[in-house]
VOPAPA-387795 format. One record per residue: residue in three letters; chain; x, y, z of N, C-alpha, C in turn. Coordinates in steps of 0.001 Angstrom, whole numbers, always signed. Last residue first. Example, Ala and Ser with C-alpha at 12.3 -4.5 7.8 and 13.67 -1.06 7.14 Angstrom:
VOPAPA-387795
SITE  aa ch     nxx     nyy     nzz    caxx    cayy    cazz     cxx     cyy     czz
SITE SER  A  +12850   -2250   +7080  +13670   -1060   +7140  +12900     +30   +7870
SITE ALA  A  +13190   -5690   +7800  +12300   -4500   +7800  +13200   -3300   +7800
END
This chain:
VOPAPA-387795
SITE  aa ch     nxx     nyy     nzz    caxx    cayy    cazz     cxx     cyy     czz
SITE HIS  A   +6922  -18276  +20939   +6742  -17331  +21077   +7268  -16409  +21947
SITE ARG  A   +7172  -19895  +17263   +8036  -19824  +18884   +7630  -18236  +19285
SITE HIS  A   +6024  -21602  +14780   +6492  -20312  +14810   +6464  -21252  +16733
SITE GLY  A   +5924  -24431  +13934   +6973  -23485  +13276   +7169  -22744  +14132
SITE ALA  A   +2847  -23903  +13033   +3825  -24636  +13238   +4866  -24501  +13032
SITE PRO  A    +663  -21156  +14108   +1353  -22689  +13492   +2427  -22939  +13973
SITE MET  A   -1678  -21134  +17418    -228  -20952  +16739    +598  -21899  +15772
SITE ALA  A   -4758  -20693  +17106   -3802  -21934  +17318   -2585  -21366  +16908
SITE GLY  A   -6281  -18452  +16276   -5841  -18321  +18042   -5326  -19834  +18721
SITE SER  A   -7141  -17889  +13826   -5842  -17322  +14464   -6101  -17639  +15932
SITE GLY  A   -7411  -21694  +12629   -7251  -20272  +13022   -6137  -19206  +13450
SITE GLY  A   -6809  -24147  +11788   -6629  -24017  +13180   -6929  -22484  +13475
SITE GLY  A   -7694  -24799   +8775   -7744  -25310  +10263   -7850  -24706  +11111
SITE GLN  A   -8803  -23181   +6929   -7948  -23537   +7334   -7657  -23164   +8486
SITE GLY  A  -12017  -22853   +5923  -11459  -24287   +5653   -9806  -24098   +6249
SITE GLY  A  -12269  -19479   +6912  -11949  -20606   +5233  -11376  -21785   +5142
SITE MET  A  -12704  -18962   +9020  -11183  -19192   +9114  -11098  -19838   +7767
SITE GLY  A  -13776  -15977   +8686  -14109  -17385   +8892  -13269  -18116   +8551
SITE LEU  A  -13655  -12783  +10329  -13920  -13555   +9184  -13903  -14986   +9266
SITE VAL  A  -15256  -10313  +12512  -14648  -11077  +12246  -14855  -12178  +11053
SITE THR  A  -14366   -6415  +12253  -14771   -7486  +11330  -14573   -9049  +11840
SITE TYR  A  -14363   -4304  +14803  -13527   -5512  +13978  -14196   -6332  +13160
SITE GLU  A  -13921    -755  +15112  -15254   -2051  +14713  -14751   -3388  +14482
SITE VAL  A  -13201   +1624  +17377  -13129    +638  +15649  -14274    -472  +16758
SITE GLU  A  -12533   +4330  +18880  -13210   +3472  +18958  -13088   +3153  +17885
SITE VAL  A   -9473   +5590  +21092   -9891   +5380  +19436  -11201   +3962  +19328
SITE PRO  A   -7279   +7557  +22532   -7692   +6731  +23065   -9709   +6376  +21470
SITE GLY  A   -4783   +9594  +21238   -5671   +9366  +22263   -6320   +7838  +22099
SITE ALA  A   -3103  +11062  +19968   -4571  +10838  +18924   -5364  +10166  +20372
SITE LYS  A    -687  +10512  +21440   -1333  +12070  +20915   -2757  +12364  +20628
SITE GLU  A    -624   +7756  +21272    +155   +8326  +22280    -729   +9931  +22125
SITE PHE  A   -3562   +5423  +21088   -1929   +6296  +20561   -2014   +7780  +21480
SITE VAL  A   -5497   +2972  +21762   -4893   +3854  +22341   -3194   +4442  +21974
SITE LEU  A   -8505   +1478  +20201   -7049   +1878  +20380   -6586   +3187  +21034
SITE THR  A  -11057   -1061  +21355  -10530    +477  +21604   -8991    +478  +21077
SITE GLY  A  -13598   -2149  +20037  -12841   -2242  +21045  -12499    -552  +20652
SITE LYS  A  -16679   -4415  +18838  -15906   -2852  +18895  -14750   -3374  +19866
SITE VAL  A  -17039   -6540  +16583  -16861   -6332  +17463  -15778   -5347  +18045
SITE ARG  A  -18864   -9225  +14634  -18640   -7530  +15027  -18454   -7191  +15958
SITE GLN  A  -19396  -11868  +12523  -19654  -11055  +14330  -18686   -9941  +13948
SITE GLY  A  -18585  -13325  +10695  -19883  -12338  +10778  -19605  -11897  +12290
SITE ASP  A  -17516  -16293  +13062  -17623  -15518  +11030  -18814  -14868  +11390
SITE LYS  A  -16180  -15562  +16291  -17725  -16684  +15249  -17814  -15033  +13721
SITE LEU  A  -13926  -16446  +18805  -14282  -15842  +18120  -16023  -16089  +16618
SITE PRO  A  -14921  -17727  +21906  -14619  -17455  +20572  -15635  -16716  +19854
SITE GLU  A  -14378  -15846  +25080  -15478  -16933  +23814  -15025  -16619  +22591
SITE LYS  A  -12678  -14641  +26340  -13279  -14413  +27293  -14431  -15633  +26367
SITE LEU  A   -8918  -14522  +25812  -10405  -14970  +25206  -11203  -15398  +26138
SITE GLU  A   -5980  -14202  +26430   -7246  -14554  +27078   -9101  -14422  +26964
SITE MET  A   -5616  -11460  +24186   -5015  -12595  +25166   -6084  -12579  +26046
SITE PHE  A   -5618  -10795  +21650   -6037  -10464  +21904   -5951  -11383  +23209
SITE MET  A   -2169   -8579  +19136   -2520  -10139  +19783   -3896  -10171  +21621
SITE LEU  A   -1775   -6709  +16311   -2011   -6741  +17877   -2982   -8156  +18287
SITE HIS  A   +1347   -6893  +14748    -299   -7560  +14530    -649   -7058  +16785
SITE SER  A   +3360   -7179  +12639   +3579   -6270  +13139   +1639   -6906  +13306
SITE GLY  A   +3472  -10373  +10531   +3640   -9113  +10690   +3625   -8520  +11981
SITE GLY  A   +1512  -12109  +10469   +2755  -12393   +9562   +3962  -11220   +9644
SITE PRO  A   -1008  -10470   +9403   -1037  -12173   +9688    +594  -11672   +9394
SITE LYS  A    -683   -7153  +10637   -1140   -8136   +9456    -832   -9224   +9810
SITE LEU  A    -396   -3529  +10370    -933   -5007  +11454   -1338   -6113  +10296
SITE GLU  A    +734   -1309   +8586    -152   -2227   +8309     -90   -3303   +9285
SITE VAL  A   +1147   +1560   +8013   +1198    +976   +9336    +286    -283   +8902
SITE THR  A   +2013   +4750   +6471   +1422   +3429   +6645   +1370   +2317   +6654
SITE GLN  A   +3347   +8227   +6621   +3349   +6380   +5980   +2059   +6068   +6924
SITE GLY  A   +3214  +10973   +7250   +3088  +10272   +5940   +3103   +9129   +5620
SITE PRO  A   +5117  +10179   +9915   +3777  +11684   +9135   +4763  +10718   +7965
SITE ALA  A   +5240   +7609  +10981   +5128   +8721  +11271   +4832   +9057  +10146
SITE ILE  A   +3850   +5761  +13605   +2740   +5647  +12370   +4101   +7434  +12297
SITE VAL  A   +5635   +3040  +16243   +5377   +4516  +15405   +5339   +4565  +14057
SITE LEU  A   +3927   +1256  +18487   +4142   +1472  +17370   +3943   +2642  +16480
SITE GLY  A   +5756    +683  +22450   +4792    +880  +21112   +4802    +882  +19626
SITE GLY  A   +7104    -784  +24139   +7551    +854  +24318   +5992   +1501  +22788
SITE GLU  A   +7611   -3627  +22883   +8370   -2884  +23851   +7861   -1157  +23818
SITE VAL  A   +5882   -6449  +20893   +6886   -3811  +20707   +6625   -3681  +22508
SITE GLN  A   +6797   -8977  +21513   +5918   -8351  +22206   +6239   -7063  +21676
SITE ARG  A   +7296  -11904  +19294   +7639  -11024  +20271   +6716  -10143  +21104
SITE MET  A   +7942  -14657  +17211   +6640  -13486  +17969   +6768  -13211  +19372
SITE ARG  A   +9645  -16728  +14703   +8991  -16133  +16283   +8648  -15172  +16167
SITE MET  A  +10141  -18853  +12596   +9154  -17730  +12582   +8993  -17668  +14613
SITE VAL  A  +13303  -19967  +11872  +12034  -20104  +12363  +11353  -19078  +13181
SITE ASN  A  +15444  -20018  +10599  +14248  -20833   +9734  +13394  -20621  +10301
SITE ASP  A  +16846  -18796  +12091  +16814  -19776  +12198  +16073  -20532  +11893
SITE ALA  A  +14132  -16279  +12161  +15870  -16373  +13144  +15569  -17871  +12796
SITE MET  A  +11406  -13632  +11670  +12396  -14709  +11137  +13947  -14529  +11356
SITE SER  A   +9259  -12500  +13344  +10494  -12284  +12332  +11102  -13978  +12983
SITE MET  A   +6296  -10371  +14530   +7120  -11397  +13832   +8496  -11382  +12938
SITE GLU  A   +4943   -8944  +17419   +5273   -8767  +15572   +6157   -9817  +15706
SITE HIS  A   +1753   -6694  +18938   +3398   -8277  +19007   +3850   -7526  +17624
SITE LEU  A    +382   -5192  +21639   +1229   -5474  +20291   +2354   -6272  +20263
SITE GLU  A   -2041   -6851  +23354   -1170   -6622  +23053    -501   -6378  +21841
SITE VAL  A   -5412   -6132  +25640   -4681   -6205  +24219   -2827   -5762  +23976
SITE ARG  A   -6552   -8700  +27783   -5883   -7879  +27190   -5699   -7992  +25927
SITE GLU  A   -8869  -10780  +27427   -8566   -9712  +29225   -7600   -8361  +28713
SITE ALA  A  -11817  -10342  +25940  -10244  -10421  +25898   -9957   -9731  +27302
SITE LEU  A  -13530   -9099  +24717  -13914  -10800  +24619  -12545  -10869  +25118
SITE PRO  A  -13372   -6274  +24006  -14551   -6326  +25688  -14264   -8454  +25302
SITE PHE  A  -10147   -4910  +24495  -10907   -5270  +23328  -12063   -6781  +24409
SITE SER  A   -7949   -2433  +23754   -9020   -3416  +24368   -9836   -3862  +23815
SITE GLY  A   -4840   -1056  +22914   -5949    -816  +23213   -6991   -1249  +23847
SITE GLY  A   -1590    +619  +22683   -2447    -558  +22963   -3552    -276  +22527
SITE THR  A    -442   +2357  +21127    +417   +2534  +22385     +41    +632  +22808
SITE LEU  A    +918   +3881  +18152    -196   +3083  +18658    +616   +2084  +19971
SITE ARG  A   +1920   +7535  +18293   +2311   +5805  +18419   +1399   +5442  +18694
SITE ASP  A   +2787   +9372  +15101   +1734   +9130  +16849   +2859   +7571  +16626
SITE PRO  A   +4572  +12394  +14402   +4520  +11152  +14846   +3056  +10846  +15796
SITE GLU  A   +3662  +15082  +12302   +3941  +14607  +12993   +3838  +13158  +13097
SITE ARG  A   +1464  +15609  +10006   +3119  +16334  +10025   +3988  +15767  +10772
SITE GLY  A    -696  +13380   +9129     -85  +14617   +9842   +1243  +14566  +10003
SITE GLU  A   -1804  +10772   +8105   -1568  +11891   +7524    -931  +13165   +7915
SITE ASN  A   -1012   +8523   +8685    -214   +9162   +9388    -512  +10015   +8118
SITE THR  A   -2677   +5212   +8324   -2782   +5813   +7389   -2423   +7838   +9036
SITE ILE  A   -3358   +1654   +9472   -3387   +3210  +10192   -2153   +4264   +9009
SITE ARG  A   -5107   -1121   +9090   -3559    -113   +8507   -4739   +1095   +9218
SITE LEU  A   -4997   -4662  +11008   -5839   -3000  +10456   -4945   -2567   +9744
SITE TYR  A   -6132   -7109  +12978   -5645   -6780  +11692   -6588   -5554  +11314
SITE GLY  A   -5331   -9181  +16025   -6026   -8144  +15379   -5387   -6992  +14278
SITE GLY  A   -5839  -12837  +16195   -4822  -11502  +15826   -5826  -10788  +15970
SITE ALA  A   -6630  -14514  +19967   -6202  -14312  +18641   -6128  -13188  +18347
SITE VAL  A   -6098  -17443  +22192   -6045  -15843  +21711   -6310  -15852  +20063
SITE LYS  A   -6868  -19981  +23341   -7364  -18155  +24232   -6502  -17747  +23610
SITE ALA  A  -10444  -21931  +22452   -8637  -20840  +21586   -7988  -19797  +22679
SITE GLY  A  -11761  -22628  +22546  -10917  -23105  +23907   -9365  -21914  +23558
SITE GLY  A  -13410  -23920  +19292  -13363  -23445  +20677  -12407  -23703  +21624
SITE PRO  A  -11765  -21664  +17209  -12241  -23057  +16927  -12509  -22184  +18412
SITE THR  A  -11834  -18031  +15642  -11478  -18916  +16351  -11480  -20559  +16575
SITE ALA  A  -12011  -16199  +12820  -12594  -17236  +13309  -11968  -17557  +14328
SITE ARG  A  -10433  -13397  +13174  -10404  -14256  +12122  -10652  -14884  +13552
SITE SER  A  -10472   -9650  +12151  -10081  -10400  +13270  -10600  -11834  +12207
SITE TRP  A   -9841   -6060  +11556  -10648   -7456  +11455   -9530   -8838  +11979
SITE PRO  A  -10389   -2826  +10702  -10138   -3691  +10992  -11026   -4672  +10983
SITE GLN  A   -9958    -504   +8177  -11053   -2230   +7559   -9721   -3086   +9391
SITE GLU  A   -8308   +2096   +8787   -9201   +1486   +8117   -8925    -345   +8237
SITE ILE  A   -7414   +5868  +10267   -7490   +3761  +10249   -8387   +3043   +9840
SITE LEU  A   -5379   +7977   +9833   -7154   +7418   +9290   -6931   +5900   +9836
SITE LEU  A   -4453  +11001  +11789   -4458   +9488  +11646   -5695   +9578  +11084
SITE SER  A   -5201  +13322  +12570   -4246  +13096  +11764   -4493  +11819  +11469
SITE GLY  A   -7880  +12369  +15081   -6878  +14021  +14469   -6317  +13576  +13257
SITE ALA  A   -9256  +10392  +13331   -8817  +10770  +14578   -7719  +11552  +14325
SITE ARG  A  -11289   +8390  +11250  -10310   +9059  +11428  -10111   +9397  +12765
SITE VAL  A  -12365   +5247  +10153  -12674   +5623  +11461  -11145   +7068  +11358
SITE PRO  A  -13704   +4011   +6988  -12895   +3925   +7801  -13437   +5349   +9308
SITE GLY  A  -16781   +1442   +7344  -15696   +2643   +7164  -14923   +2850   +7822
SITE PRO  A  -16889   -1950   +7851  -17844    -445   +8699  -16083    +110   +7963
SITE ALA  A  -18726   -3633   +6055  -18213   -4028   +6854  -17422   -2435   +7708
SITE GLY  A  -20356   -4908   +3919  -21628   -4260   +5565  -20100   -3648   +6325
SITE ALA  A  -18905   -7314   +2816  -19778   -6730   +3114  -20282   -5984   +3542
SITE PRO  A  -15289   -7272   +3912  -16351   -8305   +3564  -17442   -6992   +3926
SITE ALA  A  -12522   -5426   +1358  -13364   -6107   +3166  -14700   -6524   +2641
SITE ALA  A  -11145   -7156   -1339  -12483   -6587    -262  -12416   -7068    +626
SITE ILE  A   -7139   -7243   -2280   -8433   -7911   -1577   -9500   -6967    -204
SITE ARG  A   -7384   -6377   -5515   -7282   -6308   -4536   -7941   -6845   -3102
SITE VAL  A   -4462   -7240   -7886   -5533   -7968   -6883   -5657   -7690   -6122
SITE ALA  A   -2661   -6573  -11265   -2526   -6439   -9420   -4183   -6845   -8702
SITE PRO  A    +593   -7091  -12989   -1092   -7159  -12460   -1594   -7176  -11460
SITE ALA  A   +2543   -4285  -12749   +2233   -5587  -12814    +477   -5750  -12719
SITE PRO  A   +2984   -1565  -14349   +2577   -2281  -13319   +2542   -3657  -13907
SITE SER  A   +5192     +65  -16314   +4403   -1274  -17011   +4519   -1909  -15113
SITE LYS  A   +4509   +3175  -16115   +4873   +2319  -17341   +4270    +916  -17766
SITE LEU  A   +2813   +4501  -13307   +3489   +2978  -13810   +3411   +2508  -14991
SITE SER  A    +427   +5735  -12730   +1564   +6791  -12956   +2192   +5823  -13826
SITE HIS  A   -1423   +4157  -10998   -1257   +4807  -12793      +2   +5492  -13784
SITE ALA  A    -686   +4383   -8509    -189   +2969   -9752    -442   +3054  -11669
SITE ASP  A    +712   +6593   -6813    -247   +6000   -7536    +269   +5401   -9083
SITE GLN  A   +2473   +6002   -4253   +2618   +6720   -5603   +1449   +5728   -5708
SITE GLY  A   +2200   +5192   -1300   +2009   +6634   -1661   +1801   +6778   -3195
SITE ALA  A   +5709   +2926   -2012   +4807   +3605    -568   +3763   +5392    -978
SITE ALA  A   +5668   +2655   -5096   +6215   +2338   -4077   +4878   +2999   -2836
SITE PRO  A   +4458    +111   -7095   +3908    +711   -6721   +5062   +1185   -5207
SITE VAL  A   +5754   -2760   -9010   +4983   -2490   -8078   +4527    -462   -7287
SITE GLN  A   +6349   -3579  -12963   +6321   -2699  -11959   +4827   -2758  -10374
SITE THR  A   +6337   -5681  -14597   +6122   -6197  -12958   +6798   -5195  -12525
SITE TRP  A   +5969   -6575  -17056   +4719   -6243  -16632   +5426   -6548  -14939
SITE GLN  A   +7860   -6147  -19917   +8837   -6754  -18614   +7253   -5993  -17496
SITE GLU  A   +8628   -7066  -22751   +7024   -6435  -22443   +7049   -6717  -20481
SITE SER  A  +10401   -7922  -25086   +9478   -8597  -23887   +8959   -7814  -23581
SITE GLY  A  +12253   -9734  -27935  +12306   -8407  -26654  +11033   -8490  -26435
SITE ASN  A  +10904  -10621  -31078  +12295   -9753  -30821  +12112   -8714  -29896
SITE SER  A   +8858  -12339  -30012   +9960  -13157  -31158  +10912  -12301  -30649
SITE CYS  A   +8555  -11647  -26666   +8105  -12448  -27965   +8787  -12718  -28757
SITE SER  A   +6804  -12230  -23147   +8467  -12700  -24129   +7343  -12938  -25295
SITE GLN  A   +6256  -10571  -20491   +5457  -11373  -21725   +6327  -11510  -23020
SITE ILE  A   +5578  -11309  -17283   +7625  -11022  -18532   +6822  -12161  -18998
SITE VAL  A   +4032  -10297  -14659   +4519  -10666  -15694   +5255  -10195  -16318
SITE PRO  A   +4020  -10192  -10834   +4863   -9789  -12032   +4683  -10735  -13479
SITE PHE  A    +899  -10082   -9230   +1685  -10693  -10156   +2163   -9742  -11111
SITE TYR  A    +207   -8451   -6160   +1292   -7712   -7311   +1155   -9014   -8290
SITE VAL  A   -2518   -6959   -4043   -1914   -8297   -4484    -781   -8187   -6088
SITE THR  A   -3204   -4976   -1724   -3198   -4881   -3074   -2108   -6197   -3395
SITE ALA  A   -5676   -4790   +1403   -4532   -4537    +778   -4536   -5634   -1087
SITE GLY  A   -8042   -5513   +1799   -7918   -3476   +1579   -6396   -4055    +859
SITE PRO  A   -7611   -7337   +4576   -9068   -6795   +2748   -8137   -4813   +2895
SITE GLN  A   -4222   -8903   +4227   -5696   -8586   +5389   -6422   -7774   +4029
SITE PHE  A   -2951  -11296   +3387   -2995  -10202   +3167   -4369  -10471   +4313
SITE ALA  A   -2165  -14601   +4410   -1509  -13158   +4268   -1139  -11711   +4300
SITE ASP  A   -3964  -16007   +4968   -4098  -14741   +5784   -2652  -13650   +5772
SITE THR  A   -3986  -16764   +1264   -4338  -16709   +2213   -4201  -15578   +3328
SITE PHE  A   -6541  -17087   -2358   -5518  -16450   -1348   -5046  -16327    +316
SITE ARG  A   -5853  -19413   -4849   -6024  -19107   -3339   -5161  -18371   -2242
SITE ALA  A   -6821  -19686   -7429   -4855  -19692   -6487   -6590  -19587   -5450
SITE GLN  A   -6527  -20626  -11213   -7131  -20349  -10452   -6141  -20559   -8706
SITE PHE  A   -5666  -19498  -14671   -5409  -19782  -13339   -6534  -19829  -12222
SITE VAL  A   -5692  -18168  -18059   -6379  -18109  -17096   -5787  -19227  -15987
SITE PHE  A   -5538  -16104  -20250   -5240  -17109  -19247   -5098  -17002  -18398
SITE GLU  A   -6800  -14883  -23203   -6932  -14579  -22087   -5998  -16201  -21337
SITE ASP  A   -5748  -12039  -25985   -6190  -13687  -25836   -6248  -13513  -24315
SITE TYR  A   -6122  -10872  -29581   -6293  -10967  -27538   -6446  -11849  -27061
SITE PHE  A   -4483  -10308  -32338   -4711  -10915  -31227   -4821  -10498  -29778
SITE GLY  A   -2071   -8609  -33487   -3474   -8290  -33674   -4489   -9205  -33045
SITE ASP  A    +458  -10137  -32368    +172   -9073  -32302   -1402   -8224  -32426
SITE ASP  A    -566  -13493  -32352     -75  -12358  -33323    -233  -11125  -32605
SITE LEU  A    +904  -15593  -29776    -413  -14876  -29780    -154  -13614  -31033
SITE SER  A   +1717  -19085  -29855   +2666  -17540  -29978    +804  -17375  -30732
SITE GLY  A   +3942  -20792  -27324   +2900  -20223  -28305   +2737  -19408  -29102
SITE THR  A   +4038  -21371  -23592   +4652  -20847  -24616   +3625  -21165  -25828
SITE TRP  A   +2844  -20530  -20168   +2708  -20986  -21231   +3882  -20500  -21823
SITE VAL  A   +4124  -20900  -16687   +4737  -20423  -17952   +4138  -21196  -19392
SITE ILE  A   +3792  -19549  -13726   +3530  -19680  -14656   +4124  -20194  -15783
SITE GLU  A   +5621  -20168   -9840   +5655  -19818  -10938   +4505  -20808  -12613
SITE LYS  A   +4958  -21612   -7504   +5623  -20343   -7786   +5723  -19523   -8886
SITE VAL  A   +3165  -23960   -6087   +3658  -23923   -7446   +3908  -22183   -7117
SITE GLY  A   +4080  -24889   -2862   +3625  -25256   -4240   +3673  -24546   -5267
SITE GLU  A   +4243  -26310    +281   +5234  -25480   -1061   +4049  -25504   -2066
SITE ALA  A   +3542  -26045   +2731   +4554  -25589   +2718   +5549  -25263   +1817
SITE VAL  A    +450  -26470   +3875    +924  -26166   +2988   +2462  -26069   +2893
SITE PRO  A   -1373  -28089   +7306    -126  -27097   +6395    +753  -27608   +4778
SITE GLU  A   -4794  -28678   +6737   -3217  -29323   +6253   -2476  -28568   +6379
SITE GLY  A   -7468  -27665   +6412   -7457  -28555   +7343   -5709  -28758   +7726
SITE HIS  A   -7755  -26440   +3630   -8315  -28251   +3835   -7789  -28249   +5438
SITE LEU  A   -4524  -25406   +4447   -5299  -25326   +3744   -5975  -26675   +3527
SITE PRO  A   -2613  -22559   +6044   -3406  -23990   +5790   -3620  -24416   +4770
SITE TYR  A   +1283  -22481   +5129    -567  -21838   +5180   -1036  -23209   +5238
SITE SER  A   +4940  -21925   +6865   +3221  -23086   +5752   +2340  -22232   +5768
SITE ARG  A   +6343  -20245   +5152   +6326  -20158   +5416   +4657  -21442   +5554
SITE ALA  A   +7691  -19106   +2163   +8599  -18644   +3079   +8144  -19384   +4520
SITE TYR  A   +7019  -22572    +328   +7134  -20709    +622   +7901  -20187   +2461
SITE ALA  A   +9528  -24216   -2382   +9382  -23699    -693   +8470  -22071    -470
SITE GLY  A   +8513  -24443   -6212   +9014  -24179   -4950   +8213  -24168   -3086
SITE LYS  A   +7946  -25337   -9754   +7518  -25543   -7985   +8746  -25263   -7113
SITE ALA  A   +6751  -24149  -12331   +7647  -24045  -11159   +7215  -24138   -9881
SITE THR  A   +4937  -24897  -15000   +5036  -24633  -14162   +6142  -25412  -13108
SITE GLU  A   +3928  -24871  -18350   +4748  -25850  -17280   +4537  -25161  -15982
SITE LEU  A   +2097  -25099  -21041   +2340  -25196  -20279   +2582  -25958  -19053
SITE THR  A   +1901  -24743  -24138   +2510  -25215  -23933   +2250  -25154  -22515
SITE TRP  A    -684  -24649  -26571     -40  -23649  -25937    +452  -24821  -25161
SITE GLY  A   -3022  -25189  -28253   -2303  -24466  -28680   -1000  -24121  -28089
SITE ALA  A   -5044  -24783  -25340   -5576  -25435  -26482   -3593  -24611  -27184
SITE LYS  A   -3444  -24471  -22235   -4770  -23737  -23419   -4326  -23995  -24668
SITE PRO  A   -4959  -25845  -18347   -4045  -25762  -20479   -5119  -25513  -21401
SITE MET  A   -4983  -23388  -15887   -5680  -24153  -16804   -5056  -24341  -18569
SITE PRO  A   -3337  -23943  -12699   -3136  -23270  -14575   -3940  -24031  -15077
SITE LYS  A   -3386  -23397   -9675   -3267  -24372  -10962   -3689  -24088  -12143
SITE VAL  A   -2120  -23138   -6309   -2336  -22614   -7952   -2361  -23374   -9028
SITE ASP  A   -2474  -22943   -3597   -3076  -24191   -4325   -2709  -23249   -5566
SITE ILE  A   -1248  -19742   -2463    -971  -20999   -2159   -2646  -21505   -3557
SITE VAL  A     -45  -17233   -1554   -1153  -17213   -2687    -602  -18704   -3411
SITE GLY  A   +2631  -15732     -88    +963  -15914    +129    -324  -16460    -613
SITE GLU  A   +4593  -14752   -2758   +3799  -15281   -1214   +2700  -15079   -1262
SITE PRO  A   +2200  -15269   -6115   +3285  -13390   -4786   +3537  -14672   -3519
SITE ILE  A   +3991  -16038   -9575   +3399  -16000   -8337   +3518  -15599   -6530
SITE ARG  A   +4692  -14428  -12309   +5131  -14842  -11076   +4080  -14778   -9717
SITE VAL  A   +4100  -15833  -15662   +3496  -15009  -14336   +4237  -16442  -13355
SITE ARG  A   +5213  -15417  -18457   +5546  -15881  -17922   +4956  -15530  -16563
SITE ILE  A   +4590  -16571  -22045   +3935  -15814  -20709   +4138  -16390  -19257
SITE LYS  A   +5520  -16104  -25080   +6137  -17187  -23911   +5114  -15588  -22877
SITE LEU  A   +4842  -15481  -27836   +5577  -16178  -27570   +5842  -17143  -26495
SITE THR  A   +3612  -12472  -29031   +3727  -13303  -28089   +4058  -14407  -28124
SITE PRO  A   +4804  -11048  -32337   +4055  -11852  -31552   +4807  -12303  -30321
SITE GLN  A   +5453   -7530  -32608   +5731   -8567  -32901   +5015   -9668  -31737
SITE GLY  A   +4460   -4947  -32207   +4077   -4899  -33502   +4869   -6485  -33523
SITE ASP  A   +5951   -4290  -29329   +6981   -3626  -30623   +5480   -4050  -31776
SITE CYS  A   +4552   -7006  -29004   +5587   -6595  -28157   +5726   -6168  -29371
SITE GLY  A    +880   -7650  -28498   +2653   -8111  -28639   +3693   -6671  -27830
SITE HIS  A   -2191   -6951  -26806   -1511   -7052  -28004     +33   -7880  -27587
SITE PRO  A   -3550   -8093  -24415   -3808   -7411  -25204   -2908   -6704  -27335
SITE VAL  A   -4312  -10211  -21915   -3187   -9386  -23009   -3431   -9576  -24700
SITE ARG  A   -5658  -11042  -19168   -5163  -10583  -20456   -4387   -9501  -20740
SITE LEU  A   -5947  -13130  -17131   -5187  -12784  -17397   -5090  -12394  -19062
SITE VAL  A   -7682  -14735  -14699   -8083  -14299  -16463   -7099  -13652  -16422
SITE ALA  A   -7695  -16006  -11303   -7960  -15703  -11929   -7911  -15602  -14182
SITE LYS  A  -10600  -17339   -8906   -9978  -17460  -10357   -9820  -16293  -10715
SITE TYR  A   -9739  -17972   -5871  -10001  -16982   -6865  -10132  -17294   -8506
SITE ALA  A  -11014  -18920   -2958  -10297  -18491   -3885  -10770  -17468   -4853
SITE SER  A  -10051  -17004    +390  -11018  -17434    -505  -10283  -18086   -1224
SITE ASN  A   -8946  -14386   +2819   -8885  -16420   +2813  -10344  -16312   +1469
SITE ALA  A  -11003  -12016    +469  -10005  -12077   +2055  -10084  -14135   +2090
SITE ALA  A  -12322  -12072   -2504  -12783  -11799   -1323  -10895  -12314    -538
SITE ALA  A  -10379   -9256   -5234  -11248  -10827   -4784  -11197  -10739   -2828
SITE GLN  A  -10058   -8259   -8060  -11045   -7813   -6855  -10892   -9232   -6682
SITE ALA  A  -10393   -7703  -10890   -9121   -6530  -10084   -9550   -6715   -8835
SITE THR  A  -11011   -9670  -13444  -11341   -9543  -11915  -10325   -8981  -11254
SITE GLU  A   -8587   -9967  -15042  -10405   -9341  -15681  -11058   -8843  -14925
SITE PHE  A   -5213   -8261  -14954   -6887   -9391  -14485   -8075   -7922  -14873
SITE SER  A   -3322   -7349  -17978   -4600   -7550  -16668   -5399   -8141  -15999
SITE VAL  A   -1353   -5673  -20095   -1285   -6633  -19051   -2406   -6997  -18258
SITE HIS  A   -2602   -2471  -21211   -1411   -3328  -20101   -1950   -4580  -19582
SITE ALA  A   -2477    -651  -24367   -3307   -1350  -23113   -2096   -2354  -21809
SITE LEU  A    -484    +835  -25965   -2051    +699  -26180   -2751    +208  -24734
SITE VAL  A   +2952   +1078  -26615   +1978     -18  -25794    +352   +1410  -25292
SITE PRO  A   +3700   +2766  -29662   +3243   +2472  -28124   +2155   +1515  -27663
SITE ALA  A   +6118    +570  -31735   +3854   +1448  -31582   +4574   +1505  -30285
SITE ALA  A   +8869   +2939  -33376   +7879   +1538  -32256   +6847   +2205  -32049
SITE MET  A   +9629   +3497  -37003   +9339   +4089  -35160   +9040   +3012  -34408
END
């Protein structure tokens, strides 16, 4: 009889700050049905950069590098490629526990409140454990048999709580500090429709900008393009819509002054049915990432 899985491969610290370095300690509590673990393979998700694995005594360490879907600022310079996979090869008896460590940086691809999944394949002398399952929208991760290890991006300390407007739940509005002279900034948040009827985000206002527009990003001919969303953004019943860097987002146009790290700015979202809703944006630091949201990254076209 095969022995049951007693625990999942997981991270020791399952939370990280937005736009920050993260020390990942991957815990491996058992082998595969009583067999020793011979290899740990970790896939690095898009948006996680500057990956540096820690060598482990008695184990061979390999990395596979590749191009990112887009470039990310790091210490003031754009980075377009990096480690996409880490492989440790050695031997760990089924009766023993061990940890595998690497350092990485979460980029602006992930907004506060997002969960980032790192698929892991644990290879043994006879078979493997595929820790690669990611929950579908609305699914409880605890219901998965073989969940991928995950890290949740924490909201800044003291950030405002969720805002309810009718059937809508609005969570964690944020923006990024901008350099002097910047004329635009991005607005990001999560909207969940808990009702039975669709609603539509049509616009908003921001006191430090002349106007607010809805924009979306898309790839065309290997170039990231941005365009204004006409007619608003639909939030269907039971759906969660994330406005985030690299996807649909708000644009604060013609800034009147720079946005500063730690600043809180109240603004308004306007919905077709819920009407105007006041929210408060938390401004996060640029985290050593060069241009901030006020500068269009290279390769993007409006």
